[in-house]
DODRENLO-524550 format. One record per residue (C-alpha): z, x, y; residue in one letter. Coordinates in nm, 3 decimals, decimal comma. Layout:
// DODRENLO-524550
<node w="Z" u="X" v="Y" type="a"/>
...
END
This chain:
// DODRENLO-524550
<node w="9,664" u="7,470" v="0,517" type="x"/>
<node w="9,451" u="7,489" v="0,832" type="x"/>
<node w="9,407" u="7,772" v="1,070" type="x"/>
<node w="9,580" u="7,787" v="1,384" type="x"/>
<node w="9,483" u="7,763" v="1,777" type="x"/>
<node w="9,073" u="7,757" v="1,685" type="x"/>
<node w="8,826" u="7,553" v="1,870" type="x"/>
<node w="8,519" u="7,395" v="1,614" type="x"/>
<node w="8,217" u="7,316" v="1,775" type="x"/>
<node w="8,026" u="7,076" v="1,505" type="x"/>
<node w="7,677" u="6,838" v="1,540" type="x"/>
<node w="7,630" u="6,508" v="1,344" type="x"/>
<node w="7,298" u="6,571" v="1,229" type="x"/>
<node w="7,208" u="6,204" v="1,149" type="x"/>
<node w="7,387" u="6,033" v="1,448" type="x"/>
<node w="7,249" u="6,321" v="1,646" type="x"/>
<node w="7,586" u="6,381" v="1,797" type="x"/>
<node w="7,785" u="6,677" v="1,935" type="x"/>
<node w="8,142" u="6,791" v="1,872" type="x"/>
<node w="8,411" u="6,972" v="1,949" type="x"/>
<node w="8,771" u="7,018" v="1,762" type="x"/>
<node w="9,088" u="7,206" v="1,983" type="x"/>
<node w="9,404" u="7,232" v="1,755" type="x"/>
<node w="9,676" u="7,462" v="1,971" type="x"/>
<node w="10,017" u="7,513" v="1,816" type="x"/>
<node w="10,144" u="7,883" v="1,920" type="x"/>
<node w="9,905" u="7,884" v="2,239" type="x"/>
<node w="10,087" u="7,561" v="2,328" type="x"/>
<node w="10,452" u="7,654" v="2,237" type="x"/>
<node w="10,365" u="7,973" v="2,455" type="x"/>
<node w="10,260" u="7,795" v="2,756" type="x"/>
<node w="10,603" u="7,559" v="2,719" type="x"/>
<node w="10,797" u="7,853" v="2,657" type="x"/>
<node w="10,946" u="7,929" v="2,997" type="x"/>
<node w="10,962" u="7,617" v="3,105" type="x"/>
<node w="11,167" u="7,311" v="2,964" type="x"/>
<node w="10,905" u="7,006" v="3,081" type="x"/>
<node w="11,027" u="6,637" v="3,017" type="x"/>
<node w="10,875" u="6,450" v="2,738" type="x"/>
<node w="10,618" u="6,271" v="2,933" type="x"/>
<node w="10,517" u="6,568" v="3,167" type="x"/>
<node w="10,464" u="6,758" v="2,842" type="x"/>
<node w="10,258" u="6,475" v="2,709" type="x"/>
<node w="10,001" u="6,526" v="3,008" type="x"/>
<node w="10,012" u="6,918" v="3,031" type="x"/>
<node w="9,950" u="6,939" v="2,669" type="x"/>
<node w="9,658" u="6,687" v="2,704" type="x"/>
<node w="9,540" u="6,882" v="3,018" type="x"/>
<node w="9,524" u="7,225" v="2,777" type="x"/>
<node w="9,333" u="7,053" v="2,480" type="x"/>
<node w="9,062" u="6,889" v="2,768" type="x"/>
<node w="9,038" u="7,231" v="2,967" type="x"/>
<node w="8,971" u="7,422" v="2,650" type="x"/>
<node w="8,688" u="7,171" v="2,534" type="x"/>
<node w="8,562" u="7,180" v="2,951" type="x"/>
<node w="8,482" u="7,543" v="2,899" type="x"/>
<node w="8,344" u="7,549" v="2,554" type="x"/>
<node w="8,066" u="7,279" v="2,577" type="x"/>
<node w="7,935" u="7,484" v="2,972" type="x"/>
<node w="7,937" u="7,837" v="2,715" type="x"/>
<node w="8,025" u="8,005" v="3,027" type="x"/>
<node w="8,100" u="8,404" v="3,101" type="x"/>
<node w="8,375" u="8,289" v="3,359" type="x"/>
<node w="8,675" u="8,064" v="3,356" type="x"/>
<node w="8,681" u="7,748" v="3,436" type="x"/>
<node w="9,014" u="7,537" v="3,615" type="x"/>
<node w="9,137" u="7,190" v="3,583" type="x"/>
<node w="9,407" u="7,092" v="3,850" type="x"/>
<node w="9,523" u="6,740" v="3,907" type="x"/>
<node w="9,727" u="6,638" v="4,230" type="x"/>
<node w="9,863" u="6,346" v="4,369" type="x"/>
<node w="10,184" u="6,189" v="4,548" type="x"/>
<node w="10,345" u="6,083" v="4,204" type="x"/>
<node w="10,634" u="6,237" v="3,997" type="x"/>
<node w="10,422" u="6,547" v="3,913" type="x"/>
<node w="10,244" u="6,655" v="4,249" type="x"/>
<node w="10,079" u="6,959" v="4,026" type="x"/>
<node w="9,915" u="7,002" v="3,705" type="x"/>
<node w="9,706" u="7,311" v="3,643" type="x"/>
<node w="9,538" u="7,517" v="3,355" type="x"/>
<node w="9,296" u="7,741" v="3,363" type="x"/>
<node w="9,059" u="7,900" v="3,064" type="x"/>
<node w="8,826" u="8,214" v="3,036" type="x"/>
<node w="8,585" u="8,295" v="2,805" type="x"/>
<node w="8,729" u="8,451" v="2,590" type="x"/>
<node w="8,951" u="8,169" v="2,488" type="x"/>
<node w="9,224" u="8,272" v="2,712" type="x"/>
<node w="9,466" u="7,952" v="2,864" type="x"/>
<node w="9,750" u="8,012" v="3,083" type="x"/>
<node w="9,899" u="7,664" v="3,326" type="x"/>
<node w="10,168" u="7,459" v="3,400" type="x"/>
<node w="10,293" u="7,129" v="3,615" type="x"/>
<node w="10,520" u="7,113" v="3,891" type="x"/>
<node w="10,737" u="6,753" v="3,933" type="x"/>
<node w="10,964" u="6,571" v="4,122" type="x"/>
<node w="11,092" u="6,323" v="3,877" type="x"/>
<node w="10,996" u="6,255" v="3,489" type="x"/>
<node w="10,722" u="5,951" v="3,516" type="x"/>
<node w="10,827" u="5,666" v="3,345" type="x"/>
<node w="10,482" u="5,614" v="3,127" type="x"/>
<node w="10,179" u="5,814" v="3,062" type="x"/>
<node w="9,957" u="5,615" v="3,230" type="x"/>
<node w="9,787" u="5,875" v="3,543" type="x"/>
<node w="9,852" u="5,653" v="3,824" type="x"/>
<node w="10,232" u="5,635" v="3,739" type="x"/>
<node w="10,248" u="6,059" v="3,659" type="x"/>
<node w="10,023" u="6,162" v="3,945" type="x"/>
<node w="10,028" u="5,875" v="4,211" type="x"/>
<node w="9,755" u="5,623" v="4,331" type="x"/>
<node w="9,582" u="5,844" v="4,531" type="x"/>
<node w="9,536" u="6,136" v="4,300" type="x"/>
<node w="9,236" u="6,370" v="4,233" type="x"/>
<node w="9,121" u="6,567" v="3,987" type="x"/>
<node w="8,957" u="6,937" v="4,028" type="x"/>
<node w="8,735" u="7,085" v="3,747" type="x"/>
<node w="8,660" u="7,471" v="3,940" type="x"/>
<node w="8,404" u="7,671" v="3,773" type="x"/>
<node w="8,333" u="8,096" v="3,852" type="x"/>
<node w="8,091" u="8,213" v="3,607" type="x"/>
<node w="7,844" u="8,450" v="3,620" type="x"/>
<node w="7,582" u="8,172" v="3,461" type="x"/>
<node w="7,681" u="8,012" v="3,855" type="x"/>
<node w="7,498" u="8,116" v="4,163" type="x"/>
<node w="7,786" u="8,058" v="4,320" type="x"/>
<node w="8,143" u="7,959" v="4,267" type="x"/>
<node w="8,126" u="7,517" v="4,139" type="x"/>
<node w="8,435" u="7,222" v="4,225" type="x"/>
<node w="8,394" u="6,911" v="4,169" type="x"/>
<node w="8,672" u="6,671" v="4,324" type="x"/>
<node w="8,667" u="6,288" v="4,144" type="x"/>
<node w="8,975" u="6,049" v="4,185" type="x"/>
<node w="9,169" u="5,988" v="3,818" type="x"/>
<node w="8,945" u="5,652" v="3,639" type="x"/>
<node w="9,138" u="5,523" v="3,361" type="x"/>
<node w="9,477" u="5,499" v="3,191" type="x"/>
<node w="9,532" u="5,826" v="3,062" type="x"/>
<node w="9,403" u="6,207" v="3,118" type="x"/>
<node w="9,152" u="6,186" v="2,813" type="x"/>
<node w="9,013" u="5,851" v="3,012" type="x"/>
<node w="9,007" u="6,050" v="3,325" type="x"/>
<node w="8,826" u="6,361" v="3,131" type="x"/>
<node w="8,582" u="6,104" v="2,942" type="x"/>
<node w="8,448" u="5,967" v="3,241" type="x"/>
<node w="8,394" u="6,294" v="3,463" type="x"/>
<node w="8,229" u="6,451" v="3,154" type="x"/>
<node w="8,034" u="6,127" v="3,112" type="x"/>
<node w="7,947" u="6,107" v="3,492" type="x"/>
<node w="7,893" u="6,475" v="3,571" type="x"/>
<node w="7,629" u="6,604" v="3,195" type="x"/>
<node w="7,471" u="6,201" v="3,208" type="x"/>
<node w="7,555" u="6,205" v="2,810" type="x"/>
<node w="7,782" u="5,917" v="2,650" type="x"/>
<node w="8,162" u="6,093" v="2,545" type="x"/>
<node w="8,461" u="5,998" v="2,362" type="x"/>
<node w="8,770" u="6,177" v="2,381" type="x"/>
<node w="9,088" u="6,192" v="2,190" type="x"/>
<node w="9,354" u="6,369" v="2,220" type="x"/>
<node w="9,698" u="6,391" v="2,028" type="x"/>
<node w="10,044" u="6,613" v="2,181" type="x"/>
<node w="10,367" u="6,621" v="2,022" type="x"/>
<node w="10,586" u="6,958" v="2,011" type="x"/>
<node w="10,429" u="7,151" v="1,804" type="x"/>
<node w="10,084" u="7,102" v="1,863" type="x"/>
<node w="9,831" u="7,000" v="2,125" type="x"/>
<node w="9,447" u="6,875" v="1,948" type="x"/>
<node w="9,179" u="6,743" v="2,077" type="x"/>
<node w="8,833" u="6,553" v="1,920" type="x"/>
<node w="8,556" u="6,495" v="2,104" type="x"/>
<node w="8,213" u="6,320" v="2,107" type="x"/>
<node w="7,885" u="6,372" v="2,280" type="x"/>
<node w="7,546" u="6,174" v="2,257" type="x"/>
<node w="7,252" u="6,463" v="2,205" type="x"/>
<node w="7,004" u="6,395" v="2,525" type="x"/>
<node w="6,713" u="6,268" v="2,401" type="x"/>
<node w="6,525" u="6,581" v="2,466" type="x"/>
<node w="6,678" u="6,734" v="2,157" type="x"/>
<node w="6,754" u="6,462" v="1,990" type="x"/>
<node w="6,634" u="6,448" v="1,584" type="x"/>
<node w="6,636" u="6,091" v="1,461" type="x"/>
<node w="6,511" u="5,761" v="1,591" type="x"/>
<node w="6,890" u="5,559" v="1,468" type="x"/>
<node w="6,982" u="5,420" v="1,774" type="x"/>
<node w="7,281" u="5,295" v="1,578" type="x"/>
<node w="7,398" u="5,663" v="1,580" type="x"/>
<node w="7,675" u="5,678" v="1,872" type="x"/>
<node w="7,796" u="5,365" v="1,755" type="x"/>
<node w="7,873" u="5,481" v="1,422" type="x"/>
<node w="7,998" u="5,825" v="1,532" type="x"/>
<node w="8,208" u="5,669" v="1,841" type="x"/>
<node w="8,348" u="5,397" v="1,550" type="x"/>
<node w="8,431" u="5,660" v="1,309" type="x"/>
<node w="8,562" u="5,858" v="1,531" type="x"/>
<node w="8,834" u="5,595" v="1,688" type="x"/>
<node w="8,974" u="5,531" v="1,301" type="x"/>
<node w="9,171" u="5,958" v="1,366" type="x"/>
<node w="9,537" u="5,893" v="1,331" type="x"/>
<node w="9,755" u="6,157" v="1,567" type="x"/>
<node w="9,875" u="6,331" v="1,214" type="x"/>
<node w="9,514" u="6,384" v="1,110" type="x"/>
<node w="9,379" u="6,556" v="1,435" type="x"/>
<node w="9,703" u="6,755" v="1,434" type="x"/>
<node w="9,776" u="6,846" v="1,053" type="x"/>
<node w="9,442" u="6,849" v="0,901" type="x"/>
<node w="9,185" u="7,145" v="0,913" type="x"/>
<node w="8,868" u="7,088" v="1,093" type="x"/>
<node w="8,643" u="7,057" v="0,742" type="x"/>
<node w="8,880" u="6,830" v="0,592" type="x"/>
<node w="8,883" u="6,641" v="0,957" type="x"/>
<node w="8,537" u="6,576" v="0,956" type="x"/>
<node w="8,516" u="6,475" v="0,579" type="x"/>
<node w="8,770" u="6,193" v="0,587" type="x"/>
<node w="8,588" u="6,049" v="0,975" type="x"/>
<node w="8,216" u="6,127" v="0,914" type="x"/>
<node w="8,169" u="6,111" v="0,490" type="x"/>
<node w="7,894" u="5,909" v="0,519" type="x"/>
<node w="7,710" u="6,130" v="0,746" type="x"/>
<node w="7,596" u="6,490" v="0,767" type="x"/>
<node w="7,810" u="6,717" v="0,920" type="x"/>
<node w="7,672" u="7,053" v="1,081" type="x"/>
<node w="8,013" u="7,299" v="1,116" type="x"/>
<node w="8,015" u="7,588" v="1,305" type="x"/>
<node w="8,248" u="7,962" v="1,344" type="x"/>
<node w="8,569" u="7,878" v="1,507" type="x"/>
<node w="8,667" u="7,986" v="1,798" type="x"/>
<node w="9,072" u="8,159" v="1,897" type="x"/>
<node w="9,201" u="8,023" v="2,175" type="x"/>
<node w="9,584" u="8,180" v="2,318" type="x"/>
<node w="9,750" u="8,202" v="2,586" type="x"/>
<node w="9,780" u="8,449" v="2,792" type="x"/>
<node w="9,804" u="8,506" v="3,195" type="x"/>
<node w="9,660" u="8,759" v="3,384" type="x"/>
<node w="9,975" u="8,822" v="3,556" type="x"/>
<node w="10,227" u="9,167" v="3,437" type="x"/>
<node w="10,511" u="9,325" v="3,634" type="x"/>
<node w="10,228" u="9,584" v="3,720" type="x"/>
<node w="10,081" u="9,349" v="3,992" type="x"/>
<node w="10,355" u="9,175" v="4,091" type="x"/>
<node w="10,494" u="9,582" v="4,170" type="x"/>
<node w="10,187" u="9,632" v="4,338" type="x"/>
<node w="10,158" u="9,297" v="4,576" type="x"/>
<node w="10,575" u="9,381" v="4,678" type="x"/>
<node w="10,427" u="9,725" v="4,811" type="x"/>
<node w="10,127" u="9,468" v="5,016" type="x"/>
<node w="10,436" u="9,281" v="5,194" type="x"/>
<node w="10,639" u="9,614" v="5,274" type="x"/>
<node w="10,899" u="9,793" v="5,302" type="x"/>
<node w="11,068" u="9,547" v="5,571" type="x"/>
<node w="11,005" u="9,255" v="5,473" type="x"/>
<node w="11,144" u="9,342" v="5,087" type="x"/>
<node w="11,471" u="9,552" v="5,235" type="x"/>
<node w="11,502" u="9,195" v="5,443" type="x"/>
<node w="11,521" u="8,993" v="5,131" type="x"/>
<node w="11,768" u="9,254" v="4,919" type="x"/>
<node w="11,969" u="9,234" v="5,230" type="x"/>
<node w="12,023" u="8,882" v="5,146" type="x"/>
<node w="12,080" u="8,880" v="4,742" type="x"/>
<node w="12,134" u="9,131" v="4,469" type="x"/>
<node w="11,725" u="9,128" v="4,379" type="x"/>
<node w="11,385" u="9,034" v="4,431" type="x"/>
<node w="11,257" u="8,740" v="4,201" type="x"/>
<node w="10,826" u="8,688" v="4,160" type="x"/>
<node w="10,743" u="8,359" v="4,012" type="x"/>
<node w="10,403" u="8,346" v="3,849" type="x"/>
<node w="10,201" u="8,002" v="3,943" type="x"/>
<node w="10,012" u="8,034" v="3,688" type="x"/>
<node w="10,242" u="8,037" v="3,385" type="x"/>
<node w="10,637" u="8,011" v="3,531" type="x"/>
<node w="10,691" u="8,393" v="3,402" type="x"/>
<node w="10,954" u="8,619" v="3,666" type="x"/>
<node w="10,959" u="8,946" v="3,755" type="x"/>
<node w="11,287" u="9,051" v="3,919" type="x"/>
<node w="11,349" u="9,333" v="4,065" type="x"/>
<node w="11,616" u="9,533" v="4,271" type="x"/>
<node w="11,702" u="9,822" v="4,524" type="x"/>
<node w="11,617" u="10,106" v="4,218" type="x"/>
<node w="11,309" u="9,913" v="4,121" type="x"/>
<node w="11,209" u="9,878" v="4,492" type="x"/>
<node w="11,269" u="10,206" v="4,593" type="x"/>
<node w="11,073" u="10,313" v="4,248" type="x"/>
<node w="10,795" u="10,140" v="4,341" type="x"/>
<node w="10,743" u="10,258" v="4,691" type="x"/>
<node w="10,607" u="10,587" v="4,572" type="x"/>
<node w="10,297" u="10,434" v="4,596" type="x"/>
<node w="10,024" u="10,189" v="4,406" type="x"/>
<node w="9,748" u="10,024" v="4,471" type="x"/>
<node w="9,702" u="9,592" v="4,438" type="x"/>
<node w="9,464" u="9,435" v="4,273" type="x"/>
<node w="9,621" u="9,059" v="4,193" type="x"/>
<node w="9,431" u="8,730" v="4,157" type="x"/>
<node w="9,702" u="8,576" v="4,048" type="x"/>
<node w="9,923" u="8,392" v="4,287" type="x"/>
<node w="10,310" u="8,427" v="4,298" type="x"/>
<node w="10,595" u="8,317" v="4,464" type="x"/>
<node w="10,812" u="8,556" v="4,605" type="x"/>
<node w="11,222" u="8,454" v="4,597" type="x"/>
END
């Protein structure tokens, strides 16, 4: 039985190809626990979780990486964030369920994908905004990686209700190549393209690599844990309410029984009645970097 919620790096030595395998299980289920996503949106969100974990691992950053897609289509916002500790959070917002998984149908013709990186490895935060290219989110991320890093890239993903998985291959830069096998990339890409959804979702990393690249020499590195975890909390949302001021909170309570705050990164909801509010205003210090909605 394979390990759950892991990100694996590997090297196909005889092809001069780097790779990653991401397999999300409890992490993926926790990401959907607070919202009932329609099947098409669920698939796209799962792909976004896998893609962001892969990208964050490739960058070897000390910070956080955020993938955001906005557009005029049925799904007007999708955002996933992963930090260097392997902690993920994210969600999608939609008006209607898309009729297909094609990104132009899901997000609209003029949709854009934004990659934001905040890391101690960079002097300033990085942000890149690109149009969505290809038919799927895997295609779009593959195009982004190929163009931004100038390295040939292949990305394959599979999503179902139990798991979200991905396989990424990337040709080593010529300065790091160890062989002179000009056919290495073509072979690796062809072998990877034979992977099935079931293999990607169910097989352990070692067995999966053995099946796909049985003719090659592959080095598998230690796995890294991935977990769904949001920085929101009742303490942080309470401090945010204090920042709004007692007068504004009293106006909200005059219209309803309680104040509800929804995290804009994971859909967690925090509710405060008049007794909770009275206790909050005894004093607290605000320290919140998580966007929320008060209603």
